[in-house]
Structure formats: C-alpha cells, structure tokens
C-alpha positions as semicolon CSV with decimal commas, in nm:
position;residue;x (nm);y (nm);z (nm)
1;M;0,620;-1,021;3,620
2;L;0,620;-0,651;3,549
3;P;0,310;-0,478;3,411
4;V;0,347;-0,374;3,048
5;D;0,348;0,000;3,114
6;Q;0,613;-0,038;3,385
7;A;0,834;-0,244;3,155
8;E;0,791;0,017;2,884
9;S;0,894;0,294;3,123
10;I;1,205;0,106;3,237
11;I;1,314;0,043;2,878
12;F;1,263;0,407;2,779
13;D;1,467;0,523;3,077
14;L;1,751;0,289;2,981
15;V;1,770;0,418;2,625
16;K;1,992;0,722;2,569
17;P;1,952;0,875;2,222
18;L;2,238;0,942;1,987
19;E;2,351;1,298;2,045
20;S;2,730;1,322;2,059
21;P;2,931;1,476;1,770
22;Q;3,076;1,131;1,703
23;D;2,725;1,007;1,625
24;I;2,672;1,262;1,344
25;Q;2,751;1,194;0,980
26;T;2,724;1,414;0,673
27;V;2,566;1,242;0,374
28;D;2,481;1,348;0,021
29;L;2,123;1,462;-0,026
30;P;2,012;1,149;-0,221
31;D;2,136;0,932;0,067
32;A;1,949;1,125;0,338
33;R;1,606;0,966;0,290
34;G;1,506;0,758;0,589
35;R;1,773;0,910;0,811
36;V;1,727;1,122;1,124
37;L;1,828;1,487;1,096
38;A;2,102;1,562;1,349
39;T;2,137;1,941;1,346
40;P;1,913;2,237;1,256
41;V;1,879;2,331;0,891
42;I;1,879;2,705;0,814
43;S;1,854;2,834;0,460
44;N;1,990;3,155;0,312
45;L;1,700;3,159;0,066
46;D;1,357;3,316;0,104
47;F;1,056;3,102;0,012
48;P;0,919;3,204;-0,233
49;H;1,250;3,333;-0,368
50;W;1,072;3,628;-0,534
51;D;0,725;3,778;-0,572
52;N;0,542;3,548;-0,812
53;S;0,201;3,463;-0,951
54;A;-0,013;3,184;-0,808
55;M;-0,231;3,169;-1,123
56;D;-0,230;3,217;-1,496
57;G;-0,364;3,563;-1,576
58;Y;-0,250;3,924;-1,585
59;A;-0,026;4,119;-1,352
60;V;-0,172;4,464;-1,292
61;R;-0,161;4,769;-1,069
62;Y;-0,461;4,743;-0,838
63;V;-0,520;5,115;-0,860
64;D;-0,587;5,074;-1,234
65;I;-0,871;4,821;-1,191
66;T;-1,037;4,929;-0,868
67;G;-1,415;4,892;-0,888
68;C;-1,434;4,741;-1,236
69;T;-1,713;4,492;-1,316
70;A;-1,848;4,313;-1,622
71;D;-2,082;4,611;-1,672
72;H;-1,804;4,863;-1,613
73;P;-1,484;4,693;-1,731
74;K;-1,143;4,847;-1,768
75;T;-0,903;4,789;-2,055
76;L;-0,527;4,784;-2,013
77;E;-0,233;4,767;-2,253
78;I;-0,034;4,441;-2,246
79;V;0,334;4,537;-2,248
80;E;0,500;4,202;-2,171
81;E;0,449;3,827;-2,148
82;I;0,613;3,657;-1,850
83;P;0,645;3,277;-1,843
84;A;0,791;3,090;-1,546
85;G;1,168;3,123;-1,530
86;Y;1,176;3,453;-1,719
87;Q;1,307;3,777;-1,572
88;P;1,054;4,060;-1,637
89;Q;1,195;4,345;-1,844
90;Q;0,925;4,609;-1,797
91;T;0,801;4,819;-1,507
92;L;0,424;4,858;-1,527
93;Q;0,307;5,213;-1,582
94;P;-0,048;5,341;-1,529
95;G;-0,289;5,162;-1,763
96;Q;-0,053;4,871;-1,835
97;A;-0,064;4,496;-1,765
98;A;0,159;4,194;-1,823
99;R;0,048;3,848;-1,933
100;I;0,177;3,616;-1,661
101;F;0,182;3,243;-1,591
102;T;0,180;3,041;-1,269
103;G;0,509;3,066;-1,083
104;A;0,642;3,353;-1,291
105;C;0,807;3,660;-1,137
106;L;0,592;3,966;-1,083
107;P;0,706;4,268;-1,284
108;M;0,798;4,584;-1,105
109;G;0,494;4,805;-1,042
110;A;0,246;4,515;-1,032
111;D;0,074;4,423;-0,706
112;T;-0,226;4,209;-0,809
113;I;-0,308;3,918;-1,040
114;V;-0,633;3,902;-1,235
115;I;-0,704;3,542;-1,332
116;Q;-0,753;3,486;-1,703
117;E;-1,114;3,369;-1,654
118;D;-1,203;3,725;-1,552
119;T;-1,057;3,884;-1,863
120;Q;-1,102;3,920;-2,239
121;R;-0,803;3,976;-2,462
122;Q;-0,785;4,137;-2,803
123;G;-0,439;4,179;-2,947
124;D;-0,229;4,385;-2,712
125;R;-0,526;4,488;-2,499
126;V;-0,689;4,303;-2,209
127;T;-1,029;4,391;-2,063
128;I;-1,073;4,331;-1,691
129;L;-1,425;4,207;-1,616
130;N;-1,395;4,162;-1,240
131;C;-1,186;4,335;-0,977
132;P;-1,022;4,089;-0,736
133;P;-0,906;4,188;-0,388
134;S;-0,585;4,386;-0,369
135;T;-0,273;4,162;-0,390
136;A;-0,488;3,868;-0,506
137;Y;-0,295;3,561;-0,624
138;V;0,041;3,717;-0,543
139;R;0,288;3,502;-0,350
140;R;0,521;3,747;-0,179
141;Q;0,890;3,678;-0,141
142;G;0,958;3,525;0,199
143;S;0,590;3,473;0,282
144;F;0,648;3,098;0,337
145;Y;0,989;3,123;0,499
146;K;1,240;3,400;0,573
147;A;1,609;3,336;0,509
148;G;1,803;3,279;0,829
149;E;1,513;3,132;1,025
150;L;1,494;2,770;1,140
151;L;1,380;2,557;0,847
152;L;1,400;2,198;0,977
153;T;1,452;2,091;1,336
154;P;1,680;1,803;1,441
155;G;1,524;1,477;1,548
156;I;1,290;1,438;1,251
157;L;1,283;1,154;1,001
158;L;1,372;1,267;0,651
159;E;1,107;1,142;0,412
160;A;0,955;1,273;0,089
161;A;0,837;1,615;0,211
162;E;1,156;1,684;0,406
163;M;1,369;1,577;0,111
164;A;1,182;1,827;-0,105
165;V;1,251;2,104;0,146
166;L;1,620;2,015;0,164
167;A;1,648;2,011;-0,214
168;A;1,463;2,342;-0,254
169;S;1,693;2,504;0,002
170;Q;1,996;2,367;-0,186
171;C;2,111;2,167;0,116
172;V;2,314;1,906;-0,073
173;Q;2,512;1,787;0,232
174;V;2,287;1,673;0,515
175;P;2,389;1,614;0,879
176;V;2,227;1,295;1,007
177;F;2,272;1,059;1,297
178;R;2,460;0,742;1,220
179;R;2,256;0,426;1,183
180;V;2,201;0,235;1,505
181;K;2,367;-0,107;1,495
182;V;2,158;-0,401;1,611
183;A;2,315;-0,745;1,657
184;I;2,073;-1,033;1,596
185;F;2,113;-1,401;1,679
186;S;1,893;-1,699;1,758
187;T;1,968;-1,963;2,019
188;G;1,877;-2,330;2,021
189;D;2,015;-2,669;1,924
190;E;1,693;-2,736;1,733
191;L;1,737;-2,449;1,485
192;V;1,848;-2,477;1,123
193;T;1,871;-2,226;0,838
194;P;1,603;-2,229;0,565
195;D;1,832;-2,400;0,315
196;Q;1,897;-2,702;0,539
197;P;1,683;-3,019;0,544
198;L;1,474;-3,061;0,857
199;G;1,558;-3,347;1,090
200;P;1,330;-3,483;1,363
201;G;1,244;-3,211;1,614
202;Q;1,422;-2,938;1,422
203;L;1,284;-2,594;1,339
204;V;1,372;-2,333;1,078
205;D;1,511;-2,015;1,231
206;S;1,242;-1,775;1,109
207;N;1,311;-1,523;1,386
208;H;1,633;-1,408;1,226
209;Y;1,453;-1,315;0,904
210;A;1,162;-1,147;1,080
211;L;1,381;-0,936;1,306
212;T;1,625;-0,846;1,030
213;A;1,340;-0,730;0,806
214;L;1,194;-0,523;1,090
215;M;1,531;-0,361;1,158
216;Q;1,584;-0,281;0,791
217;K;1,237;-0,127;0,772
218;M;1,329;0,095;1,066
219;G;1,649;0,210;0,898
220;V;1,888;0,057;1,150
221;E;2,187;-0,158;1,058
222;P;2,135;-0,527;1,145
223;L;2,443;-0,734;1,229
224;N;2,391;-1,107;1,164
225;F;2,535;-1,336;1,431
226;G;2,343;-1,639;1,305
227;I;2,237;-1,939;1,512
228;V;2,412;-2,011;1,841
229;R;2,385;-2,353;2,000
230;D;2,282;-2,405;2,363
231;V;2,644;-2,426;2,474
232;P;2,737;-2,177;2,747
233;Q;3,084;-2,102;2,613
234;A;2,956;-2,043;2,257
235;L;2,677;-1,822;2,387
236;K;2,915;-1,624;2,605
237;Q;3,155;-1,564;2,317
238;T;2,872;-1,452;2,086
239;I;2,717;-1,220;2,343
240;S;3,057;-1,071;2,424
241;E;3,125;-0,999;2,057
242;A;2,774;-0,864;1,998
243;I;2,778;-0,615;2,287
244;S;3,119;-0,489;2,173
245;Q;2,999;-0,420;1,817
246;A;2,637;-0,312;1,851
247;D;2,424;-0,050;2,021
248;V;2,149;-0,306;2,076
249;V;2,150;-0,684;2,088
250;L;1,843;-0,890;2,003
251;S;1,855;-1,259;2,081
252;T;1,567;-1,505;2,064
253;G;1,531;-1,804;2,291
254;G;1,718;-1,903;2,603
255;V;1,549;-1,654;2,837
256;S;1,290;-1,877;3,001
257;V;1,349;-2,108;3,298
258;G;1,449;-2,428;3,120
259;D;1,763;-2,630;3,180
260;Y;1,917;-2,493;2,857
261;D;1,830;-2,128;2,914
262;Y;2,167;-1,968;2,987
263;I;2,125;-1,609;2,866
264;E;2,065;-1,433;3,199
265;Q;2,351;-1,620;3,369
266;I;2,592;-1,518;3,093
267;I;2,474;-1,155;3,098
268;T;2,555;-1,143;3,469
269;E;2,895;-1,302;3,411
270;L;2,972;-1,030;3,155
271;D;2,880;-0,759;3,408
272;G;2,551;-0,667;3,250
273;K;2,277;-0,538;3,480
274;I;1,943;-0,709;3,432
275;H;1,644;-0,473;3,467
276;I;1,358;-0,690;3,337
277;Q;1,314;-1,067;3,341
278;S;0,947;-1,116;3,255
279;V;0,648;-0,904;3,160
280;A;0,276;-0,964;3,212
281;I;0,206;-0,973;2,840
282;Q;0,050;-1,241;2,620
283;P;0,228;-1,346;2,404
284;G;0,582;-1,254;2,509
285;K;0,608;-1,312;2,883
286;P;0,979;-1,410;2,899
287;L;1,166;-1,087;2,820
288;T;1,514;-1,012;2,947
289;V;1,633;-0,652;2,932
290;A;1,987;-0,577;3,044
291;K;2,218;-0,277;3,029
292;F;2,586;-0,284;2,944
293;P;2,796;0,035;2,943
294;H;2,751;0,095;2,569
295;C;2,477;-0,148;2,474
296;I;2,125;-0,259;2,564
297;Y;2,047;-0,629;2,552
298;F;1,700;-0,764;2,472
299;G;1,653;-1,135;2,522
300;L;1,330;-1,216;2,338
301;P;1,114;-1,527;2,356
302;G;1,195;-1,798;2,103
303;N;0,839;-1,846;1,982
304;P;0,812;-1,646;1,657
305;V;0,488;-1,463;1,735
306;S;0,610;-1,375;2,084
307;A;0,935;-1,239;1,943
308;L;0,761;-1,012;1,692
309;V;0,492;-0,891;1,932
310;T;0,761;-0,806;2,186
311;C;0,951;-0,615;1,919
312;W;0,647;-0,422;1,804
313;R;0,548;-0,333;2,160
314;F;0,884;-0,257;2,322
315;I;1,182;-0,269;2,086
316;Q;1,058;-0,046;1,803
317;P;0,986;0,253;2,031
318;A;1,322;0,205;2,205
319;L;1,508;0,202;1,874
320;R;1,328;0,515;1,757
321;K;1,446;0,697;2,067
322;L;1,798;0,560;2,034
323;S;1,809;0,673;1,669
324;G;1,776;1,036;1,776
325;L;1,410;1,092;1,688
326;K;1,216;1,347;1,891
327;S;1,026;1,191;2,179
328;E;0,686;1,258;2,019
329;Y;0,782;1,030;1,728
330;C;0,901;0,743;1,949
331;Q;0,588;0,634;2,132
332;P;0,387;0,335;2,006
333;V;0,075;0,438;1,816
334;F;-0,256;0,316;1,960
335;I;-0,582;0,365;1,773
336;N;-0,939;0,314;1,888
337;A;-1,105;0,082;1,638
338;R;-1,434;-0,102;1,612
339;S;-1,374;-0,474;1,632
340;L;-1,531;-0,683;1,358
341;S;-1,455;-1,000;1,554
342;L;-1,514;-1,149;1,895
343;L;-1,190;-1,106;2,093
344;Q;-1,108;-1,328;2,389
345;S;-0,830;-1,374;2,642
346;K;-0,775;-1,540;2,978
347;G;-0,749;-1,198;3,141
348;K;-0,441;-1,278;3,349
349;R;-0,200;-1,078;3,133
350;E;-0,232;-0,785;2,894
351;T;-0,317;-0,968;2,574
352;Y;-0,230;-0,873;2,215
353;L;-0,433;-1,031;1,935
354;W;-0,310;-0,986;1,581
355;G;-0,510;-0,896;1,275
356;K;-0,580;-0,625;1,021
357;L;-0,643;-0,259;1,101
358;S;-0,830;-0,074;0,827
359;V;-1,046;0,233;0,767
360;N;-1,408;0,211;0,653
361;N;-1,613;0,528;0,598
362;G;-1,373;0,725;0,813
363;E;-1,382;0,478;1,103
364;Y;-1,102;0,244;1,205
365;E;-1,191;-0,124;1,210
366;F;-1,003;-0,428;1,337
367;K;-1,046;-0,781;1,204
368;L;-0,891;-1,068;1,396
369;A;-0,664;-1,299;1,197
370;G;-0,822;-1,635;1,128
371;G;-0,690;-1,958;1,269
372;T;-0,535;-2,041;1,603
373;H;-0,386;-1,758;1,807
374;N;-0,083;-1,937;1,941
375;S;0,263;-1,792;2,003
376;A;0,418;-2,066;1,789
377;N;0,177;-2,016;1,497
378;L;0,335;-1,757;1,271
379;V;0,131;-1,858;0,965
380;N;-0,168;-1,635;1,041
381;L;0,064;-1,353;1,149
382;A;0,117;-1,267;0,782
383;Q;-0,041;-0,935;0,673
384;T;-0,077;-0,818;1,033
385;T;-0,123;-0,440;1,058
386;G;-0,256;-0,412;1,412
387;L;-0,261;-0,577;1,754
388;A;-0,584;-0,551;1,952
389;V;-0,508;-0,492;2,321
390;L;-0,716;-0,659;2,591
391;P;-0,619;-0,527;2,936
392;V;-0,563;-0,743;3,241
393;N;-0,897;-0,882;3,370
394;C;-1,066;-0,821;3,035
395;T;-1,161;-1,160;2,898
396;Q;-1,383;-1,062;2,608
397;V;-1,461;-0,785;2,361
398;E;-1,774;-0,836;2,157
399;A;-1,785;-0,777;1,785
400;G;-1,898;-0,419;1,729
401;E;-1,732;-0,284;2,041
402;V;-1,439;-0,041;2,035
403;V;-1,096;-0,176;2,123
404;K;-0,752;-0,019;2,152
405;V;-0,524;-0,136;1,869
406;L;-0,146;-0,105;1,842
407;Q;-0,057;-0,003;1,487
408;V;0,233;-0,207;1,348
C-alpha cells in the first residue's frame, strides 16, 4: 500500500493539463461561466474609462476652495449639472462648480469633488464649508487598469467576478479550454438501477449518481457507460470504448482481490500501465490508477463512501489540473478546525471521517456525522462538507482539539 501523499504525487505527475490549440474553444460570454480561461485577456479600454466622480457632490477647481472652512467658506457659481452617462458641456472657469453625481464624467478644468454633505446650495450658488484634499473623490481614467495591459490570466475559473470583468471589457467571445470528458461506469452482477425492483442480494447503483453529480459540479462532461456485469469480455469492451472516448475513466468495483475482480487484468491486456493498486487510506484502500496514451484510468472501490472519499481526496484535484487550472487552484484544501466530537481510528491507515465543517465566531469547527462510520453506509454521508484527517498511528482526537479537515 502506498502512503496517501505518495499516491497523490504519482497521480499529479500522471496528469497533463489541457494546453494544446485543439483543446481551446471560443464561447459566447453568457456560456463562459464555470469554464477555465485558456488565453490571456487584454482590453483596449481604460478602467475607469474616463475621469469620474466617486460621490454625489460638486466638481470644483481645488485652487478655488483651498483653505475654506465652515467659518471661512467659499461660494462658487454652479454652471452645469452632470448626471451619470452625460457628457459635460462646460469647462470650469475660476469661481465655478458643477453639480455632479456618482459615476458621472468630470468636466474639463475640475480636479476635486466636494461631497454634498460639506456644502450648502442656494439657487445657482454653492457654498463650500470644508476643503477636502486635492483630487478627493476623483477616479482617474486608467487608475484601475491601463488599456493594453494583462487583464485576466489563463488558467483561472470564470465565475461571477471574472464574468463582470469580461463584460465590462466588452469581451463577448471568450477563449476557454474544452470540457474534460469523464467516462463513468459501475461493475457488479449485484447492481441494479434505481427504477428496478430489488431482488435478494441486489444493490442499487448509487455510485453512478454520486460520481455524475460530482463531475457536473466540477464542470466536466460525464459520459454514462452504465452498469457492467462481472464478465471479462463485457468489461474489456466497455473499458476499451471508455478509454477511446474520454480523458478520464472512473469505474467503481472490481479492483480488489476477489475472484470476480477483473479490472487490473483487463487494463494490462489493453496495454495500460498500472501505477497504483492500493493506498493506505481508510476508507478507500483499493484504488487502481493506470495510464493509457490519451487517458487516465481510476478504478475506485465499490463501497459508496469509499468511492466518494477517494474522489474527494484524489480525483477532484487531478481533474482540476487536467482542466487547465493553475496549479495553485488544484490542490485539495485542508483547514485546521476544532473538533466538536471525539474522533477515533485504528491508526493503521490515514483515516478520513466525514461530517460538517462550519464557522463559529471566526473559528472553524468540525462535527462528526452521527451513526456508524462504515464504508458501505452512505446514509450519514449526506450533508458532508468536510473530512477530518487522522494520520497513521493517530487513534484518537479528543473533542475540543484541533484537527486537519479536508474541505469538500
């Protein structure tokens, strides 16, 4: 059995991110959310696009109001009103001001904004009661971003803030990496789909739904290969088709040492190179990782908790890297949290205990899920947001102690 960190390192080395021109697509801006940016974005616009006001108030020449106070105010003539979206028509002359609103263009000659709370207006005159610093509340053209500079770097996930930047820069066609294709199938004569009646000894294939949902959440494209019986020829045909169509294959079951576990034998027959066969992790010990020329194969345990824990720990980071994300966004996220529960393990393998990660008064807390912690018990896996990690040889963490938690 490989230690967890060694298995993680092997998997990361096997994964080669999308980077060729054939892996890049151009999509319309509304379709770019959740995709990975493939090339740099450079705008021909300054941000702000023009000098504008950060507050409602009056645009003035600083020289006209220098030193004024409530006891020694200065009165200026209002020559124009400038709402947002309006092109100023006047150039301020000595002794003049313009009524201005947030976001509106500064008129020529103005260099400072006096907020309206520091003024008194009577007709076309405004009295300045307080002198702000020079250039106060003025957002200068290009002070946020200069046209022609790098705006967004490749390898980032495009979410709400990035979408806003793309829209503001009028980038309506966005270069993104194609979606990674992940083939998913479950193995076992005992498996049935949720709509079938259960016979003696049969189980519903929940793994397919769990893994498909996880892939969809990650923005990859799942390919459904269904349930495959424990028949070598059927397994070989399915695996052959899956590795020819997908970037990654996820299968559950058939990777242990039972008489009906054929996966590793078939991988070898199809010229795949097996790099990992088992990992010192609880749950999730039987894990097969193999490399084909254009595909990585992950043979996951059949037990539903083991399959998901293995995915959270190893597969998600690998898929992030494969998708073209920068390396700093690919690593699993571990958080130090105070355990609200007694945590126990046998200490022989790195153990992952599922539960809820939350924040209380600025401190992370972890609460163990109730019920039996068994790799076949998926019932109490619902609502899991974190996996507490107990290292090898650690058999107990007391309630109140700090524990490392994998955020999921």
